[in-house]
N, C-alpha and C positions, 0 to 999 in steps of 0.2 A: 539347526543353526539359524534358519530364516526366522523362526519364532523368537529366538533370543535377540536377533537384530531388531525385530519389530517391537519387542518390549523395551529395548534401550531407546529406540526412536520415540516411543510413546512417552517415556520418562523425560527425554530431552525436550519434547514439545510442551509437556506440562510445566517443566522448570522454566522454559522461555516465557510462557504465558504468565507464570507467577512473577518472574523478574520484571516483565513489562508492567504488570499491575503495581508492584511495589515501587518501581521507579516513578511511575505516574503519581502514585499517592504521595511519595516523598516530595516531588516537585510541587504538587498542589499544596501541601502543608507549608512549604517554605515560602512560596511566592504569591500564589493566587488561589482563587476558588472560582467555581463555575456556578452561577446562579441564573436560573431560567434561561439556560443556553448561552449566557453572556459571561465573558471572562472578567473577573474583578481582581485587580491588584490591590494590595494594602496601600494606603495613602502614602506612606514613607517610601515604599518601593516605586510607586508611580512618580513621585516628585524626583527621586534620584534618576529615573529613566528620562524624564523631561530635561534634566540638567545635562545629560549625556547626548542628547539629540544634536546632530549636526544639521544646520540649516541648508536648504537647497542650494543657495548661492555658494556657500563655503564648500559644500559637497562637490559642486561642479569644478571648483578650483583645484580640488585634490584628486579628482578622478584620473585614472590612467587613460591616456589617449587611446590605447588599443581596446579598452573596454567600451569607450564611446563609439569607436569606429565599427566594432563588431555587433553593437546592440541591434541594428536593423536586421541582421542575419538571425540573431537569436529570436527576436520577437516575430520574425516572419514565420516561424514554426507554429505559431498559434493556430494558423489555418489548418494545417494537416493534423495537429493535435486535437482540435475541436472536431474535425471530421472523423478522426479515429475514435474519439470518445463516443460520438453519435453512432458510428458503425458497430462497435463492440456492444454498446447498450442495446441497439436494435437486434443484434445477433442473439444475445442472451435472453432478451424478452420474448423473442419468437421461438427460439429453439430449445432453451433449457426446460420449459414445461413439457415439451414433447419427449425429451430424454429422461425426465424425472430428476434433473440436476437442480440443487438449490441455487437460487439466484444470488449473485454477489451484490452485497449492499454497497453501492457506489459511495455513499456518505462515510463509510468506514475507511476509505482510501483517499478520496479527494477532500482534504481538510484544509479549509482556508481560515486561519486565525492569526496570522502574523500582522494583519492590519491593526490589531489591538495593541501592538507594542509601541509605547510612547517614545522610545528612544530611536525609532526609525522615522526618517522624513518621508514625504509622500512618494518620492521616487524609489527609495529603498523598500517601502511597503509594496509598491507595484512589482518590483523585482522579486520580492519574497513570495508574493501571491502567485506570480507567474511560475516560479520554480515549484511551489506547492502544487499548483494545478498540473504542471507537466509530470512531475514525479507521481502524483496521485493517480492520474489517468493511466500511466504506464503500469503502476502497481495493480490497479483495478483490472486492466486488460490482462495482465499476467495471471491473476487469479482466475479470470474467466477462461483463459487458454489452458491453465493448469487443470481445471476441472474438466475441460473438454478432453485433454490428453488422458486424464484418468479414465474417462468414459470410453474412449476409442482405442487408445494405445498406451497403456501404462507399462512401458518397457524402457529400461535405462539404455543409454548409449554404450557402445563398446569402449569409446574413449571417454576420459574424464572431462566433464564440462564445468565451466566456471559459472557461479551464480545460479545454480539450479533452484527451482521453486521448492517450497517446503513440502510438497506432496511427492516429489521425485524420489526421495530416499526410500519410500515404501514401494516403489514400482518394482516390477519383476526384473531380474538381471538379464542382461543381453544374452540371448541364446537359450534362455530357460523355457524350453518348449513344452515340457510335460504339463498336461492338463491346461494348456494356455486358455482355451475358450471357457472352460469352467471357472478358471481363476479370474478371467476378464469379467465374468458375471458377478464375481465376488466384489470386484472393484466398483462395479455399477451399483451393486446392492449397498455398498458403503455410502456412496453418494446419495442414494435414495433415503437411507437412514439419517444422513445429515439433514436432508430436507425435512424429514418428519420432526427431528429435534428442533429445528429452527421454527417450524410452524407451530409446534406445541409450546415453545417458550414465549 
């Protein structure tokens, strides 16, 4: 039964990867292309974006007061977020080589590209970049902690949890004690094999 579940999960992961690639390729074909690391929109699309842009003054006139009042609270989180980013990076740089866990590529999670959208004014661009940074750091840290959990404690919870990371479905069921330590080593071996694949590619 476990093997059948593992096969299904592998198929789901492969299909999700394929879907992400296809969606990205479709978006790229329709609107933009990436050249030398820079995003380039077709001229007609760029011109249409510029016409949709709301100027800063007009934007301030239409902003909801509660958004303006809570902005300092939202932006005050940049300090703990940046510190968190620094701490999880330091953790994985120092500990992952010791454990034989492949390092998480931060640039795959913290993606800042909304500043290239011509239909956003400077304040909207700052908002988008802040959200991109915050969500990216959290996703980056989540993958670091997911790999750590796989190394030390790949066991599901007794209760259903919401928003489990993508490694969680392959973990051992709660109370599945038979050959736990041998199976723990299998999980660690899988991480080591991931590291070898990354280094070889």
